[in-house]
C-alpha positions in Angstrom: 4.1 7.1 -15.6 5.2 7.9 -12.1 5.6 5.8 -9.3 2.6 7.0 -7.1 0.6 6.3 -10.5 1.6 3.6 -11.3 0.6 2.3 -7.7 -2.2 4.4 -7.7 -3.4 2.3 -10.8 -1.7 -1.4 -9.5 -4.0 -0.4 -5.9 -7.3 0.7 -8.0 -7.4 -2.6 -10.4 -6.2 -4.7 -7.5 -9.3 -8.1 -6.5 -8.0 -9.5 -3.7 -6.0 -7.8 -0.9 -3.3 -10.7 -1.9 -2.2 -9.2 -4.6 -0.5 -6.2 -2.9 2.8 -8.6 -2.9 3.1 -8.7 -6.4 4.0 -5.3 -7.2 7.4 -6.5 -6.0 9.4 -3.4 -7.3 7.7 -1.0 -4.6 8.5 -3.3 -1.6 5.2 -4.0 -0.5 5.0 -5.2 2.4 2.1 -5.4 6.0 3.0 -3.1 8.6 3.8 -4.1 12.3 4.1 -2.4 15.6 2.2 0.8 16.0 1.3 0.5 12.5 0.2 -2.7 12.8 -2.7 -3.8 10.2 -1.3 -1.1 7.3 0.0 -1.9 4.0 2.8 -0.1 2.4 4.5 0.3 -0.9 7.6 2.5 -1.2 7.7 5.7 -3.5 11.3 6.7 -1.9 13.6 6.0 0.5 11.3 8.0 2.7 8.4 8.5 1.2 5.3 5.4 1.3 1.8 5.2 -0.2 -0.1 3.2 3.2 -3.6 2.0 3.3 -5.6 -0.3 5.4 -7.7 -3.4 4.6 -11.5 -4.1 5.4 -11.7 -7.6 5.5 -15.3 -7.7 6.0 -16.6 -5.0 3.7 -13.0 -5.7 1.2 -12.1 -1.8 1.5 -9.1 -0.2 1.4 -9.5 2.6 4.0 -7.1 5.3 4.8 -5.1 5.9 2.1 -2.2 8.3 2.5 1.0 9.6 1.2 3.5 9.8 4.3 7.0 9.8 5.7 8.3 7.4 7.1 11.2 6.3 9.5 
């Protein structure tokens, strides 16, 4: 399974946003600064899967695959 497929399967199966931090091998973190509120999983050194979470709706949005740094 590719890293992207692995991350996406994990995200789809999550029942709670706090589970993000359980997928240690992809260095999950909550970004700050200009990207505050965005969660990130590392795919490669420069590529990330990022998304935001709407707590009121318990919904993920703005899912993206993007270059970083």
